[in-house]
C-alpha positions in Angstrom: -10.3 -42.2 5.8 -13.8 -43.6 4.2 -14.3 -44.7 7.9 -13.8 -42.1 10.0 -16.8 -38.9 9.7 -15.2 -35.7 8.8 -16.2 -34.1 12.3 -14.2 -36.6 14.3 -11.0 -35.3 12.5 -9.0 -33.6 15.0 -8.2 -30.4 13.9 -4.7 -30.9 12.9 -5.7 -32.7 9.8 -8.4 -30.2 9.1 -5.2 -28.1 8.3 -3.4 -30.7 6.3 -6.6 -31.4 4.1 -6.8 -27.2 3.3 -5.3 -25.9 0.5 -2.6 -23.3 2.2 -4.5 -20.1 0.3 -8.0 -21.0 2.3 -6.1 -21.8 5.2 -4.3 -18.1 5.0 -7.7 -16.4 4.3 -9.6 -18.8 7.4 -6.3 -17.3 9.8 -6.9 -14.0 7.8 -10.6 -13.5 8.7 -10.1 -14.3 12.4 -8.0 -11.7 13.3 -10.6 -8.9 13.7 -8.3 -5.9 13.3 -7.5 -7.5 9.8 -11.2 -7.8 9.3 -12.2 -3.7 10.6 -8.8 -3.1 8.0 -10.6 -4.9 5.4 -14.1 -3.6 5.5 -12.2 0.1 5.9 -10.2 -0.3 3.1 -13.4 -1.7 0.5 -15.5 1.0 2.4 -12.9 4.0 0.5 -12.8 2.1 -2.9 -16.3 2.0 -3.3 -16.7 5.5 -2.4 -14.1 6.5 -5.2 -15.2 4.2 -7.1 -18.8 5.0 -7.2 -17.8 9.0 -6.1 -20.3 10.2 -8.6 -23.0 8.5 -7.5 -23.2 8.9 -4.1 -21.6 13.0 -3.8 -24.2 15.0 -5.0 -21.9 18.0 -5.4 -19.0 18.7 -7.9 -15.4 18.8 -5.4 -14.2 21.6 -7.5 -17.7 23.7 -7.6 -17.4 27.1 -5.1 -19.7 29.0 -3.6 -18.8 32.7 -2.4 -22.3 32.0 -0.1 -20.8 29.0 1.5 -17.4 30.5 2.6 -15.7 28.0 5.5 -19.3 27.3 6.8 -19.7 24.4 9.7 -21.1 20.4 8.8 -25.1 21.1 7.8 -27.6 18.8 6.8 -26.6 20.4 3.3 -22.9 19.8 3.7 -21.8 17.1 6.4 -18.6 18.4 6.8 -19.3 22.1 5.9 -17.9 23.9 3.3 -13.6 25.4 2.6 -12.5 28.3 2.4 -13.3 28.7 -1.4 -17.2 27.0 -0.9 -16.6 23.5 -1.8 -18.0 20.9 -0.3 -15.2 19.0 1.3 -17.3 15.6 1.9 -16.8 15.5 -2.0 -13.5 16.9 -1.9 -12.7 13.9 0.6 -14.4 11.2 -1.0 -12.5 12.4 -4.4 -9.4 12.5 -3.2 -9.5 9.2 -1.7 -8.8 8.2 -5.6 -5.8 10.2 -5.5 -4.4 8.3 -2.4 -5.3 4.8 -3.3 -4.3 5.2 -6.8 -0.8 6.2 -5.5 -0.2 4.3 -2.6 -1.3 1.6 -5.0 0.5 2.4 -8.3 3.8 3.8 -6.9 3.8 0.1 -5.0 3.7 -1.7 -7.8 6.5 0.1 -9.5 8.1 -0.4 -6.2 7.8 -4.5 -6.9 8.3 -4.2 -10.4 12.1 -2.7 -10.1 12.9 -4.6 -6.6 11.8 -8.0 -7.2 13.7 -8.8 -10.7 16.5 -7.0 -8.9 16.3 -8.8 -5.6 15.7 -12.2 -7.3 18.7 -11.3 -9.8 20.8 -10.3 -6.8 20.4 -13.4 -4.5 19.9 -16.1 -6.5 23.3 -15.2 -9.0 25.5 -13.4 -6.3 29.1 -12.4 -7.0 30.3 -9.2 -8.9 26.2 -8.7 -9.3 24.8 -9.0 -5.9 27.5 -6.4 -5.0 26.7 -4.0 -7.6 22.9 -4.2 -6.6 23.6 -4.5 -3.3 25.2 -1.1 -2.9 22.9 0.7 -4.9 20.2 -0.3 -2.0 22.2 0.6 0.4 23.2 3.7 -0.7 19.5 4.9 -1.5 18.6 3.1 1.8 20.9 5.9 3.5 18.8 8.4 2.4 15.2 8.5 4.3 12.6 7.7 2.4 10.2 10.4 2.7 13.1 12.8 2.2 14.1 11.1 -1.2 10.9 10.9 -2.0 10.2 14.8 -2.2 13.8 15.3 -4.0 12.5 13.0 -6.8 9.1 14.7 -7.0 11.0 18.2 -7.3 13.0 16.6 -10.2 10.4 15.6 -11.8 8.1 18.3 -11.4 4.9 18.6 -9.8 1.7 16.6 -10.7 0.0 13.2 -9.1 1.5 11.1 -11.6 5.1 12.3 -11.4 4.8 11.7 -7.7 4.1 8.2 -8.1 6.9 7.3 -9.9 8.8 9.4 -7.6 7.6 7.5 -3.9 8.3 4.1 -6.4 11.5 4.5 -7.0 11.9 5.6 -3.2 10.5 2.5 -2.5 12.2 0.1 -4.7 15.0 -0.3 -2.0 12.9 -2.0 0.5 11.8 -4.5 -1.9 16.0 -5.5 -3.5 16.4 -6.2 0.0 13.4 -7.9 1.5 13.5 -10.1 -1.8 17.6 -10.6 -1.8 17.4 -12.0 2.0 14.2 -13.8 1.2 16.0 -15.8 -2.2 19.3 -16.1 -0.1 17.0 -18.7 2.6 15.1 -20.3 -0.1 18.2 -21.5 -3.2 19.5 -23.8 -0.4 16.4 -25.4 0.3 15.9 -29.3 -0.4 13.1 -28.5 -3.2 15.2 -26.1 -5.2 18.3 -28.5 -5.0 16.3 -31.2 -6.9 14.6 -28.6 -9.2 18.7 -27.4 -9.6 19.4 -31.8 -10.2 16.8 -32.0 -12.6 18.1 -29.7 -15.4 16.6 -27.5 -14.9 18.0 -23.6 -16.2 18.0 -21.3 -14.0 15.7 -18.6 -14.9 12.9 -21.2 -15.0 13.8 -22.4 -10.7 14.7 -18.4 -10.0 10.8 -18.0 -11.3 8.9 -21.1 -10.9 10.2 -22.7 -7.3 12.0 -19.4 -5.9 9.4 -16.6 -7.0 6.5 -18.6 -5.6 7.7 -19.6 -2.2 8.5 -15.7 -1.7 5.5 -13.7 -2.2 4.1 -14.1 1.4 6.8 -12.3 2.3 6.1 -9.7 -0.5 2.6 -9.1 -0.6 3.3 -8.6 3.2 5.5 -5.6 3.3 3.4 -4.7 0.0 0.4 -3.6 2.0 2.5 -1.9 4.7 4.3 0.0 2.0 0.9 1.1 0.6 0.5 2.7 4.3 3.7 4.1 3.6 3.1 5.5 -0.3 -0.6 7.3 0.7 1.0 9.1 3.7 3.9 10.2 0.9 1.4 11.3 -1.6 -0.5 13.1 1.2 3.2 14.6 1.9 3.4 15.9 -1.4 0.4 17.4 -2.1 0.5 19.1 0.9 4.1 21.0 0.1 2.7 21.3 -3.6 4.6 18.4 -5.2 1.5 15.9 -5.5 -2.5 16.5 -7.3 -2.7 20.1 -8.2 -5.1 22.3 -7.4 -8.0 22.6 -8.0 -8.3 18.7 -7.8 -9.1 17.3 -4.8 -6.0 15.5 -2.5 -6.4 14.9 1.2 -2.4 16.2 1.6 -3.6 19.6 -0.2 -7.0 19.9 1.6 -5.0 19.8 4.5 -2.2 22.9 3.2 -5.0 25.0 2.5 -6.7 24.3 6.0 -3.7 25.1 8.2 -4.4 29.0 7.7 -8.2 28.1 9.3 -7.7 25.9 12.4 -9.2 27.7 14.7 -11.9 29.5 12.6 -13.1 26.2 10.5 -11.2 23.3 12.0 -14.1 20.8 9.7 -11.3 21.6 7.2 -8.3 19.8 8.8 -10.7 17.4 10.9 -12.2 15.1 7.9 -9.2 15.2 5.7 -7.3 14.1 8.1 -9.2 11.7 9.3 -9.4 9.7 5.9 -5.6 9.6 6.1 -5.3 8.3 9.7 -7.9 5.6 8.8 -6.9 4.4 5.3 -3.0 3.6 6.7 -4.3 2.3 9.7 -6.3 0.1 8.0 -4.0 -1.2 6.1 -1.0 -1.3 8.4 -4.0 -3.9 10.4 -4.7 -5.9 7.5 0.0 -6.1 6.7 0.2 -7.3 10.3 -3.3 -10.0 9.8 -1.3 -11.1 6.7 1.6 -11.9 8.5 0.1 -13.7 11.3 -2.2 -15.6 8.8 1.2 -16.5 6.1 3.0 -17.6 9.0 4.0 -21.2 7.9 4.5 -22.3 11.9 1.1 -20.5 12.6 -1.5 -23.2 13.5 
């Protein structure tokens, strides 16, 4: 190997020399859709984090002299029915949507992955019990279940995130269980078992790391679904409560003025569309980049 210049190595040899993480990142950045999605997501994250430094207006400050004004140089996105700057509300509303997406999926992962790992690895009565509960929850549509839970818990952003997280949990339980049942019969798992490793160590250190790519892809796609769910709950008054800005509540307020002030609905709707599309593009890119059959 030392006598051969690296530039003359075949592509397969380079793939073998690269670490799995670097190889996955290289494949991911070759996909233009995924790169565009990452850029859009990064832009919204930066806007939400540094909103006070970027937006010169208070998102909850009203002005009766600026009610439903069209976009101008002072107010790029126009103003709403209470004279509030829509650009400021869209930027600050990104905080609620991105936080709801990340935290709710984190809740689903924190509950669903251990249950799926236990169900798939142990089997027997525990597997049957967890699977039947999961099937019962999956029988109810995701958004309907989230609305019911949010209505039961009470209207607030925190309760909405809990409701969305619990509603998304069965997806991760079923995915984790299926992946574990596929992986636990592999030779390296059998070797770890033959060496006397306890069950918990095999599950956590031999099985879980090898099913993480599938979970990562599903988590990315689930964030997009969680953002839509948060917007729907806020639209119904079960999420972020006024006057705090939220894309869903902005659409709810805009529905009464679609003819006279369409910009009130265009900008929050466009923000939801861009963020959800971006997460889906990144999820598709990750699916291809983490596929072991991809070369």
